[in-house]
N, C-alpha and C positions, 0 to 999 in steps of 0.2 A: 580274478576279474576285479576291475576297479569301477566303483560307482561314482557317477558324476551328478552333481546337483546344479540346477540352473539358477543363477542369481539374476534378479532383475534390479537394475541400477536406477531406474526411473520411478520407483515406487513412491507414492505419496505417504507422508507421515499420517498416522491415524488421528483423525479429529473427531471429537464427539460433538454431535449436534442433537439438540432436543427440540421436539415439536412443542410449540406453545401457542396458545390463542392470544388474540390481541388484548384481552382482558377477561376477567371472570364473568361468566354469564349468570344471570339470576332469574329465577322463577318466583314470583310473588303472588300469593293467594290473597285476593282483596275481599274483605268482608264488608257487608252492608246491611243496614236495617232501615226499613221504612223509607227507602229512597235516599239514604245518607250513607256515604262511605265512612267506614270506621277510621278514626284518626291514626290508630296504630298501623293500619294497612298503608295509609298514605306516607307515614314515616318510613315504613319498610321500603316503599318505592323510591323515596328520596335517598335513603342510604344505599340501596342497590345501584342507583344511578351514579353515585359518587365513586363507586368502584371502577367505573370506566368501561365496563363491558355492556353487552346487550341485556336489556331488562324486558322480561315478558310478564305481563299481568294476567291472572286468571280470575274471572268473575263468573259466578253461577247465580242463577236466580230466575225470577219470573218475568212478567211483562215489562217491568221497569229497567230491564238489563241494558237497553240501548242508552238510556239516560246515565246509567252508572258508567258505561264505557266512555262516554263523552267527558264526564267529570274526572275519570281516572287519567285521561289523556292530558289534562291540564296540569 
């Protein structure tokens, strides 16, 4: 008995593709005291923005949190 194998002639060559995001995403924890954002936190936001990806800031605190969010957006 003779075994036959089927050969496909229109097969594409194997190509490697990698999933990648548009840029690195960053999560920055913003520190504040007495209504003033910490300068180190602001520097971290600036550095994360220069990477080219999405930057997300996280601020926790009391009643002055809305003011802190507005300052951080600038």
